[in-house]
N, C-alpha and C positions, 0 to 999 in steps of 0.2 A: 603526588597527585601528576605533578608538572612531566615525572618522567615517566611515568603509566601512559600518561597522554603521549607523548611524545613515542613511546613503545607500540602504543595502538595504530598510531598515527603510520610510522614504518612499517609495521603489520600489513595494513590497508593498501600498500603501494603495489603488492606484486597482484593482488586482486582487481587492482584497478588497471592494472595493465594487462589483466586476463579479460577482464570486461571489453577493452578496448580493441583488443583482437578479434574477440568473438562478435563485436557488432560491426568489426570492418568485413568478417567472411560471411557476415549475414548476405553481402550481394552476391558473393563467392559460391555460396551454397546454393544458390535460388537455381530452378531445373530451368534450362536453356541459357540462353543469351540474355543478360539482362538487357543490355540496351535495347534487343526484341521487344522485351516486355514491357520496355518504359515507352517506345516509341510506337506501339504498336503493331498489331498485326498487317495492316494494310501501309506502312510506312515504305519509303522508296530505299534502297539500299544506301542514298545518299544522308537521309535524314538519319538512318541507326548510326552510321558511319559519326556523322557530326554530335548525335548523343554519346556515342565511346569515346571520341575525344571529351567532350564536355566534362564527362566524369572521371575521366583517367584512365580506362578502361584499355585501350590502346596500348599504356606501359608496362613494364614485367612487373610481376607480383610483389616483388621485395619492392621497388621503387614506387607503387602503389600505397603500399604500408607505411615506409618512409613520411610520405606526404601526410596519410593522415594522419600521423602522431605529429607532425612538426604544423598541420591545421590543427590539434588537438589544444597543442602548446599555446597556440596563439588566441583560444577559445573560440574557434571556428566549429563548429558542431554542422556543419552541412546547411545546403538551401533547398527549401522545396519546389519541386517541380509544377506542383498542382496551385499553390498559393502563390507563388513569385517572392519568395520572401525567406529570412532565415528562417533554421529552425527554434534559434533561441526566441529571436521575435515572435514567431507563430507561438511558442509555447508558453511565453512571457503574455500575450493577450489571454490566454485561454488559463492560466494559470489561477488565478483568484476562484475560478468555478470548483476545478477539482480539489483546491485545497479546502475551499466550504465546505465542499461534498463528504471530504475525508475528514476534517477536523470536525463538524458535528456528528458526524458518525463516531468517532472515537470518545467523543463528550458522550454520548448515548452511552457508549459500551461500557465505560469504563466502571463508573458507579452502579448499575446495573448489574454487570457479569461479576464484580467482586463481592458484591453483596449478595446475590443469588448464588456463589460458589462457598461463601462463609457458611450461610445457613444451611445451607447442604451440609456441610464439614461438621457443623456444631449437631445438628439432628440427624447426624449419619443414619441408617439403616432404619429409617421413620417415614413416613407417609410424606412428608416435608422433604425429604432428600428425594421420595423417588418422584414428587411431583416435580421438583427443580430440574432433576438429571432426566427426566422426559421432555419436559419442555425444551431443554438445552441439548437433545438429540434432534428433535425437532428441527431446531433453528440451523444444526447444522448438516439436516438430510435434504431439507427443501429445495431445491434448483432457485438460486435468487432471480434469473430473468423469471420465473413461472409467479412467484408470488408478490415480484415487482409488477408484470402486468396484470393482476388479477387485482393487484393495490390500488391499480390506474382505475381498474372496472370500476370497482366498491365506494371508493373515497372521493373518485373527480366525476366520473361519467354516470354514477347510481346517486351518490348523494350529493354530490356538487361541493364537498367540504376546501376541497384543495386542487389548486390548477392541475391538468396532468403533464405538463411540458413546460418547457422554458425556464429562464433563468432573468430573476432581480439582481442585479447589483447593490450591494448594502447601504452605498449611499445613496440609492435612492428609496431606502427606508427601510429600518430594521426588521419589521412588521411583515412586509412585503419579502425581503428576501429570506426570512424566517418560511413563511407562507410556498414559498418556492421551493426550499430545500430540506424542510421536513420530513415530509413521506420518504423522498430519495435515503435521505440518511436512514432513517429507521428501517429502510429497507436492506442497506449495505450492512446496517448493525447486526441485523439477526442471525447468521451465520455467526458474527464477532463475540457477541454476548454468549451464544453458547459455547463457544469455543472457551473462551475465557473465564467463564462458570465452571467448566469440569477440569479446567487447570489449576484454576485457584482450590477446590474442593481437595483433588488431588495435595496440591501442598498445602493445605493445613490440615489435613487428613494427618501427613507424616509429623507435622509440630507439633498436633494437639495430643500424640502418642509418647512425645517428649517426657522424660524425668523432670526438667525445669519446668514445665507445667503443672506437674503434678505438687512440685515445690511451692510453686506461686498460690496452688489453692490451700495446700495446706496452710500457707501463713495465714490465709484469711483475706487474699485479693478479691475484690470483686469480680464478676463474670466477665465483665467489659472490661476490666483493666487487663485479664488473664489473656483475653480472647483479643480483643482489640488492638494492646498494645505489644503483650510480648509474642502472642502466635503469630499475628498478623506481620507482624516486623520481620520474623524470621521465615517466615512464609515470602517475604518479597522478591527474593532473588529468581524463582520463575514465574511470581507472576509478572516482571521486568521483562524476562526474556518473553514472556507472552503477550504481554503491550509490543514488543519492538517488531515481533511476527504480526500485531494486526495492524502494525501502521502500514507494513508494508502489504497486508493483504486490501488493506481501505483503499491504497494507491492502486495496485494492480484491479480489484475488483469494481473500480468505480468506470471500467472499461464498460462490463453489461449495464449498468445502473446508468450512465450517461447516454448511453445509446435507446433504452428505454422510455426514459424521461427528457430527451430530448437537447441535454444541457450539453451548452459547447464549450466543455471541458476537454483536458488533454485525451481520456479515454478515446471518446468520439473523432477526436484528430487522428488519432491512429487507425481506425477502423477506416476513416473517410481515406486517409493513405493508402493505405491495403486494399482499398474497393478501388481507387484511380492509379495503383500500381506504381505511387510516389515512395519508390522502395529509399533514396534520400532522406524523406522527411521520416519514415520510418525506422532508418539505420539511426539516425542523428536522436530522436526520441527514446529508442531504446537503449543508446549509451548512457544518455541522461538521467534515466530510470533505472539504469545500474548503478551511476553512481551515485543516486539519493538510496537506494537500499545500502551501501555500502555505508552512508553516512548514517544511517539508522543505526544498524548492526553497531559503528563505534560508538553510536550517541549512548546505545545501551550499555555495552565494556565499560563505560565512565560511571554511568548511572550504578554500576553495582559496587564500586566504591562509595558510594552515599547511603545506599541501601545496607550495607554489610560492610565495615570497616575492615574486617579480617583479609578481603579479596585482595588490598592495597598492597600486603605481605608476601602473596601467593609466589 
């Protein structure tokens, strides 16, 4: 296990380097002069030159890249021009909101998506299968921003059951925190539930047709043990892969949901940075997002060994 972990960490190093270079190139790939974009169209040449010096844009490309990696090794991910604070501190202030949204949506997605996909596979080619897959198709097809706006109109404006915007920290009351997060989390989980249900169904159908399932049934094992223990355990590899994708989707999809529900999370911070032309902030956040996605994929690879011990010897 330790050897496999070290191997996966070494394999992640080139990916992290590529992500770092791509985040650095974000400033260079912008159309026009980044210093002019940041300073504004009405800025004086002196102000533009000052911005260029502050960002190090007046230095050779390779020197800029070297300074960039040196700062990363020191844990410096840049500073926001809009907020006048470091990217790490800005993200730390908003991280609880995004984690609450992503975590609650995953907690909603996993039991519903796995159960729905398993039921659809067990009752394959029946009305149950058609109903579950039809609902799942709607979940992955409906635009997230549209259904989120519609939910605000119905549940907040018309019915008045839930707040339409804002975030209440959990230390100010678990009930109020849940009321502020439950509707955004459900809207974020709709796509994820449909996607997970379809992938779980596919994995379970493949396993349920295997010989060892027929052998388990011929021995007189109950359907609960046969399907719940033997079939689902062998379908876990694909389900775990899907879970890794869903965690990444929950973090990335929070951008739209946070905008609709006015949640002060990292996704909304990125949008505000783009609108304010705060490219150092966007650059730093995208870099940290890239590191997070690499860490998620690494965790999924390690979970394979827990779900299926045979992976350890591949």
